[in-house]
C-alpha positions as a Markdown table, in Angstrom:
| # | Residue | x | y | z |
|---|---|---|---|---|
| 1 | Met | 0.0 | 0.0 | 0.0 |
| 2 | Asn | 1.5 | 3.3 | -1.0 |
| 3 | Lys | 1.9 | 6.3 | 1.4 |
| 4 | Ala | -1.0 | 8.3 | -0.1 |
| 5 | Lys | -3.5 | 5.5 | 0.3 |
| 6 | Leu | -2.3 | 4.8 | 3.9 |
| 7 | Thr | -2.6 | 8.5 | 4.8 |
| 8 | Leu | -6.1 | 8.6 | 3.3 |
| 9 | Leu | -7.2 | 5.5 | 5.2 |
| 10 | Leu | -5.9 | 6.8 | 8.5 |
| 11 | Val | -7.5 | 10.3 | 8.1 |
| 12 | Gly | -10.8 | 8.6 | 7.1 |
| 13 | Ser | -10.7 | 6.4 | 10.1 |
| 14 | Ile | -10.1 | 9.3 | 12.5 |
| 15 | Leu | -12.9 | 11.4 | 10.9 |
| 16 | Tyr | -15.3 | 8.4 | 11.1 |
| 17 | Ser | -14.5 | 7.6 | 14.8 |
| 18 | Thr | -14.8 | 11.3 | 15.7 |
| 19 | Ser | -18.2 | 11.6 | 14.1 |
| 20 | Val | -19.5 | 8.5 | 15.8 |
| 21 | Ala | -18.2 | 9.7 | 19.2 |
| 22 | Gln | -19.9 | 13.1 | 18.7 |
| 23 | Ala | -23.2 | 11.5 | 17.7 |
| 24 | Gly | -23.2 | 9.4 | 20.8 |
| 25 | Ala | -22.2 | 12.3 | 23.1 |
| 26 | Gly | -25.1 | 14.4 | 22.0 |
| 27 | Asn | -27.6 | 11.8 | 23.0 |
| 28 | Pro | -27.2 | 10.9 | 26.6 |
| 29 | Ala | -29.6 | 8.4 | 28.3 |
| 30 | Ala | -32.8 | 10.2 | 29.3 |
| 31 | Thr | -33.2 | 10.7 | 33.0 |
| 32 | Cys | -36.3 | 11.5 | 35.0 |
| 33 | Ser | -36.7 | 13.2 | 38.4 |
| 34 | Val | -37.8 | 10.7 | 41.1 |
| 35 | Thr | -38.5 | 11.5 | 44.7 |
| 36 | Val | -38.0 | 8.8 | 47.3 |
| 37 | Val | -40.0 | 9.4 | 50.5 |
| 38 | Val | -39.1 | 7.2 | 53.4 |
| 39 | Ser | -41.4 | 7.5 | 56.5 |
| 40 | Asn | -41.6 | 5.8 | 59.9 |
| 41 | Leu | -37.9 | 6.3 | 60.6 |
| 42 | Ala | -36.7 | 4.5 | 63.8 |
| 43 | Ser | -34.4 | 7.4 | 64.7 |
| 44 | Thr | -34.4 | 11.1 | 63.8 |
| 45 | Lys | -30.6 | 11.1 | 64.1 |
| 46 | Ser | -29.3 | 7.9 | 62.5 |
| 47 | Ala | -28.2 | 7.6 | 58.9 |
| 48 | Val | -30.6 | 6.2 | 56.3 |
| 49 | Lys | -28.9 | 4.3 | 53.5 |
| 50 | Leu | -30.7 | 3.9 | 50.1 |
| 51 | Tyr | -29.4 | 1.4 | 47.6 |
| 52 | Phe | -30.6 | 1.8 | 44.0 |
| 53 | Tyr | -30.7 | -1.3 | 41.7 |
| 54 | Asn | -31.7 | -1.7 | 38.0 |
| 55 | Leu | -30.7 | -5.3 | 37.3 |
| 56 | Arg | -32.6 | -8.3 | 38.6 |
| 57 | Asp | -29.5 | -10.5 | 38.9 |
| 58 | Lys | -27.6 | -7.9 | 41.0 |
| 59 | Phe | -30.5 | -7.1 | 43.3 |
| 60 | Leu | -29.3 | -7.2 | 47.0 |
| 61 | Lys | -25.9 | -8.7 | 46.0 |
| 62 | Pro | -22.8 | -7.1 | 47.6 |
| 63 | Asn | -21.9 | -4.1 | 45.6 |
| 64 | Gly | -24.6 | -4.9 | 43.1 |
| 65 | Tyr | -26.3 | -1.6 | 43.4 |
| 66 | Val | -25.9 | 1.2 | 40.8 |
| 67 | Phe | -25.4 | 3.8 | 43.5 |
| 68 | Lys | -26.0 | 4.5 | 47.2 |
| 69 | Lys | -27.2 | 7.6 | 49.0 |
| 70 | Val | -26.7 | 8.2 | 52.7 |
| 71 | Val | -29.1 | 10.7 | 54.2 |
| 72 | Gln | -29.2 | 12.2 | 57.7 |
| 73 | Pro | -32.8 | 12.8 | 58.9 |
| 74 | Ser | -31.8 | 16.0 | 60.7 |
| 75 | Gly | -34.4 | 15.6 | 63.5 |
| 76 | Gln | -37.2 | 14.5 | 61.1 |
| 77 | Asn | -39.0 | 11.1 | 61.1 |
| 78 | Lys | -39.4 | 11.2 | 57.3 |
| 79 | Ile | -36.9 | 12.0 | 54.6 |
| 80 | Met | -37.4 | 13.0 | 51.0 |
| 81 | Leu | -34.6 | 12.3 | 48.5 |
| 82 | Pro | -34.8 | 13.7 | 45.0 |
| 83 | Val | -32.7 | 11.7 | 42.5 |
| 84 | Glu | -32.3 | 11.6 | 38.7 |
| 85 | Leu | -32.7 | 8.1 | 37.3 |
| 86 | Pro | -32.5 | 6.8 | 33.8 |
| 87 | Gln | -35.8 | 5.5 | 32.4 |
| 88 | Gly | -36.4 | 1.8 | 33.1 |
| 89 | Glu | -37.1 | -0.5 | 36.0 |
| 90 | Trp | -35.6 | 0.3 | 39.4 |
| 91 | Ala | -35.8 | -1.1 | 42.9 |
| 92 | Val | -34.6 | 0.5 | 46.2 |
| 93 | Ala | -33.5 | -1.2 | 49.4 |
| 94 | Ile | -33.2 | 0.9 | 52.5 |
| 95 | Thr | -31.6 | 0.5 | 55.9 |
| 96 | Gln | -31.2 | 2.7 | 58.9 |
| 97 | Asp | -28.1 | 2.3 | 61.0 |
| 98 | Thr | -29.5 | 3.0 | 64.4 |
| 99 | Asn | -26.4 | 2.2 | 66.3 |
| 100 | Asn | -24.1 | 4.1 | 63.9 |
| 101 | Asn | -21.7 | 1.3 | 63.3 |
| 102 | Asp | -21.8 | 1.7 | 59.5 |
| 103 | Lys | -23.3 | -1.8 | 58.8 |
| 104 | Leu | -26.7 | -3.6 | 58.8 |
| 105 | Asp | -26.7 | -5.7 | 62.0 |
| 106 | Lys | -28.3 | -9.1 | 61.7 |
| 107 | Asn | -29.2 | -11.9 | 64.2 |
| 108 | Phe | -27.7 | -15.4 | 64.0 |
| 109 | Leu | -30.2 | -16.4 | 61.3 |
| 110 | Gly | -29.1 | -13.5 | 59.1 |
| 111 | Ile | -32.3 | -11.5 | 59.7 |
| 112 | Pro | -31.7 | -7.7 | 60.0 |
| 113 | Thr | -32.0 | -6.4 | 63.6 |
| 114 | Glu | -32.0 | -2.8 | 62.3 |
| 115 | Pro | -34.9 | -1.2 | 60.4 |
| 116 | Phe | -35.1 | -1.9 | 56.6 |
| 117 | Ala | -37.5 | -1.5 | 53.8 |
| 118 | Phe | -37.9 | -2.1 | 50.0 |
| 119 | Ser | -39.6 | -0.2 | 47.3 |
| 120 | Asn | -43.3 | -1.2 | 46.9 |
| 121 | Asn | -43.2 | -1.7 | 50.6 |
| 122 | Val | -42.5 | -5.4 | 50.1 |
| 123 | Arg | -42.3 | -7.3 | 53.4 |
| 124 | Pro | -40.3 | -10.5 | 53.0 |
| 125 | Lys | -41.2 | -13.4 | 55.3 |
| 126 | Leu | -38.4 | -16.0 | 55.2 |
| 127 | Ser | -36.2 | -14.9 | 52.3 |
| 128 | Pro | -35.0 | -11.8 | 50.6 |
| 129 | Pro | -37.5 | -10.3 | 48.2 |
| 130 | Asp | -37.2 | -10.6 | 44.4 |
| 131 | Phe | -36.4 | -7.6 | 42.2 |
| 132 | Asn | -39.7 | -8.1 | 40.3 |
| 133 | Asp | -41.6 | -7.6 | 43.6 |
| 134 | Cys | -39.8 | -4.4 | 44.5 |
| 135 | Lys | -39.4 | -2.8 | 41.0 |
| 136 | Phe | -41.0 | 0.4 | 39.9 |
| 137 | Thr | -40.9 | 2.0 | 36.5 |
| 138 | Val | -39.2 | 5.3 | 35.8 |
| 139 | Gly | -40.7 | 6.7 | 32.6 |
| 140 | Ser | -41.7 | 10.3 | 33.3 |
| 141 | Thr | -40.5 | 13.1 | 35.5 |
| 142 | Gly | -42.3 | 13.6 | 38.8 |
| 143 | Thr | -42.4 | 9.9 | 40.0 |
| 144 | Val | -42.7 | 9.6 | 43.8 |
| 145 | Val | -41.8 | 6.4 | 45.5 |
| 146 | Asn | -43.2 | 6.1 | 49.1 |
| 147 | Ile | -41.6 | 3.6 | 51.4 |
| 148 | Thr | -42.3 | 2.9 | 55.0 |
| 149 | Leu | -39.4 | 1.7 | 57.1 |
| 150 | Lys | -40.0 | -1.6 | 58.9 |
| 151 | Glu | -38.7 | -1.9 | 62.5 |
């Protein structure tokens, strides 16, 4: 291959990859405003941790969440957390660290001894809930997810 053809091929490749990157950059995933309201807090001072999941197979797995938010209730027995979420199916798991040891305490059977909750107010009996039971759909701005903490 001669030098002119090689140069033309390289320039063409660079121009093509730049145009593809710019086309993708101008079209980010659509996000919607969602407000998560958590009521019935066990403590008005202890941190509330919210774990956001969007994949069934990663739900409640260690580090399987997309992101985590930690909120201080600041003397209130209810918190309101606005978040921007991409459209799709989501589930939220919530814990409140009432003894401030930065972990969810459990008994010898593995059942949480600190308050917890799930989106859709799912109340599991003998096993962790399924993503499909806890999921909610984000499809428009203004979605409110109300969750009552279980003690």
